[in-house]
C-alpha positions, 0 to 999 in steps of 0.5 A: 259200291252201294249208294248206302254206302256214301255218307251224306253231308255233315250238314243237318239240311233237309234234303231238297228235291228239286225238279230242272224243268223247261218245256222247250228242249234244248235249253240245257236241262240235262247238261244241269242236271249232270254238272250241278250234281257233280259240282255239288259231290265236289263240295262234299254233298251227295246228290241223286239225279233222277233222269225223267226224259225218255232221251236218257241224256243224263243217264248218258252224261254220267257214262251209263250204258243204257242197253246193259241195264236191267231195269230202269225209272220205267219199271219202278213207275209202272212195275213197282220196282224198288228205287234202290234196285235201280239206282246206279254208281257214277265216277263221281263218289257222290253222285247216283243216277235213277236212269232212263231209257226209251221205255218212258216214253211209253209211260204217259199213256201207261199212267193214265189208267194207273192208281194215284198216277200222279205221285207215282214218282213221289212215292218211289222216292220217299224210301230213299230221300233221307239217303241224299242231301239233293235229288234232282228231277231231269224232266222232259220237255213237255208238260205231260203226266211225267212233268206232273209226277216231277212237280208232285214230287219236288219241293221246289224247281230250277228253270233252265232258260237259254239266252237266245230270242223268245227266252220267256217264251213258254215260261207263262204256261209252265208257271201256270202249270206250276201253280195248278200243281201247287193248288191242288196236289203239292202246296210246298212247290216253289221256284228254287230258281232261274239259270240263264244258259249258252250265255255269250258275253260279247253279243247284246242279245245275251246280256239284253235276255240276262236284264230280261229275264232278271227284270222278270224273275228278280232275286229267283234269278242265279247270278251265275250264268253258264257260258257257251263252251265247246267243252260242255257240249264235248263232255257228254259224248265222253260220259262225263261232267264238264267238271271231271272232263275239263276242270278248268274250262270256263263252263265248268267254273260256271257251274262250281260257281252255280253249286255254291249259290244252290248251296246258299239257299238250300 
């Protein structure tokens, strides 16, 4: 079934384009992209996830075989392949993916000499944006040209922060990059929310980080924290979101709670 055969939700909300971003690796960007999309689809929302990380973890997290893809987001960015030709369906009825492969690693260099290089992703999404309730862009762990493209295409950002020492280290640089893009390219860019991941309520460190992040970001921090969970870690190896792989798991429940917060903010 093609993405145009699936209806949007019945609400009148405008499409939200949200970049999931943190230049630190291992904070749960791809996990959040996969599971938040799946949880929103359970609520009846139609979601597109753009895998914009050369590692392609979001692509494989939905069970898409990268080796069998004829084209991916790299071909759309550099060779003008239309988005509708590369969008893949998933086992979640209302979730679709713009996949990525390791080819995307070369895009950072190749885009340098390209016309309108900062807005290639925005231009790619423009013809299909109204087909979806939410579009999530899973960004690479860097602040290079791919991330600038994501910030140009998005109306807001979701920042996952791991509950660990130095949790806020580097966030200042990220916020500076956001301000630069907002000032020069994308006036509407804002912070949609800050998500605490890999939370362990039993440790004083996790609770200390929660207090620190909520003190820094105020009401931009989500009430929901994503707990550490073996099932959340296992699910990608089966090509499934945790809400499908282990529906009653505490991680799955947390992503459902997050989805409800996201809907309320949208």
